[in-house]
N, C-alpha and C positions, 0 to 999 in steps of 0.2 A: 433646293428643294422642302427638306425636311424642317428646317428655316422657316419659310413662308408657310407650310399648311399648321404648325402650331400658332403662328400668327393670325391667320383666318379663324380659327378656332377659340383662340385666345377674342378674337377681337368677337364673335357671335355670341362666345360667353359672357361676356361685359354686355351686350346690345341688349342682349335675354333679362340683366341684370338689372338695368339701366330703367328697360322696357315696362316691366313690370312693377318695382317698388320706386325708384323715384322722376320716370317717365310723366307719372300721371299728373305733378304737380305741376309741372310745367305746361310752357302757352308754346304754338308749335317749333316758333323760331329759336328759342331758346335749345327745345332737344335735338333739331338738329345740328346746332355750334355742340353741343355735349356731346351730341354722336360722332360726328369727326371728330373730335377732341381724341376722345377713347378710339377708334378706328387709327388713329397716327401716333400717337405716343408708344404703344405696342411693339411697331414697328421699327421706328428709331433706336427702340431699346434694346429689340433683337436682331436688327440686321447692324448695329456698329461696324462689323466682317464679315463679307458676306462670302470669307473664305474660314471663317471657323469651322463648318464640316470635312473640312478638306485637313485644317488642321488636327482636328480628332484621329482621324482615321491614316494618317502619318503617323502618329504617337502610337495607335495599333502593331504599323508592319515595320516600326524601326527596329527592333530587336528579333525581326523574322531571320530563321536562319535558312530557310529552304530559300532566300532569293541571294543570288550570286551571281550579279552582272555586273557589267562596264556600262556607266553612262556618260553620255554630253554631258557636262553638269557647266551651267552657267555660271555667271560673276555674281557675286549676293550685294559688290559695289557696283554696277555696270549703271550710266545716267540712266535718265531715271524717264528721259526720250524712252529710254528702249526698253521700260516697262511690259509696255504688254508682249511681244519677240520672246523677253527672257521668261514669263508665265508660259510663252505657246512652249516654247522648249521645252519647260518642267514636264510639262502634258504629254509632249511628244514621246517621253523617253519615259513617261508613268505609261505608257502604251506599250513600250517595249516591256518592262515590269511585267505587262497583266497578260501577256503573250509567253514568257518566262515561267508564269504563274500557273493558263492552261497548261503551256506544256509539262512540267514537273507534278501539276496538280499539288501543289503547294499551299499552304493550310489560310492565309492568308489572301488569297484568289478577290474575294469578295470586297473587303478593305479598298484592294488596288483599284479596282472594275471603281466603287465607290467615290475613290481619289480621282481616277479621271472621270467618270460623269459629272460630279460637283464643280469638280476645275475649269471643265469646257463651261458648263449652267453657267457658272460666278465669274465665267473672262467674257462670258459675253453679253448677261445683264451689267457689267461693272466697269464699263469703258475705263478700262484703265487711259491714267493721263501720258498719252503715246501718240508719237505722229509717225513711230518705223522711220528714224533717219537714216537715212544711206549709212551711216555709221555704226549702224548697230549691227553686229555679229550674226548672224547665219547661226543655230543648234551644232551643226558638225563643228563651228569652228573653236567649239570650245575644247576645254581636255576631259577625255573623260577621266573618271573617279569610279570608286566604288560604291556600292548601291549604301552606305553608311553616309559617307562623306555627299553623296546626293540627296539622300535625307534630309540630312541637315542644314542645306543649302538650300533646296526647299524651304523647308520651313525657316530658314531666314528670310527668305526672298517673302512670304508671306507676311508675316510680322510685321516685319516694311509698310510693306501694303498696309496691316492696315491697323498702323498710327495713324 
């Protein structure tokens, strides 16, 4: 959500700049072509990885001493067909972390909430290459691991997705 907002602001600033200094020299058709090119380029540059905001927040919470939970942790080497269920599992377990933070009033509650919100938004906006095969595991079938191992695995899965 944050990245999308920055992209819109940048597009508008480019439009104003081009409109005031450059568009006056061009014919109508050329104006439209240049406008669409300028509007498209920032989106592709800024939107390379829809999970960038989640990665930033994961970096913020990975050293938290407030969070002490065991979480179902999906394997980082799951079949490509199981990408979406794997990400959903990580987000479900992030909800567990959020509940734990709310109970204990931990210092990273807002960062965890951001991971959960941005992760769900990225999952919905960025339809993953997944057919949810029958051979994909349910979240509860994965091994429970401590918080640090969970975050490391979550980061690896997102980095794999962003390649």
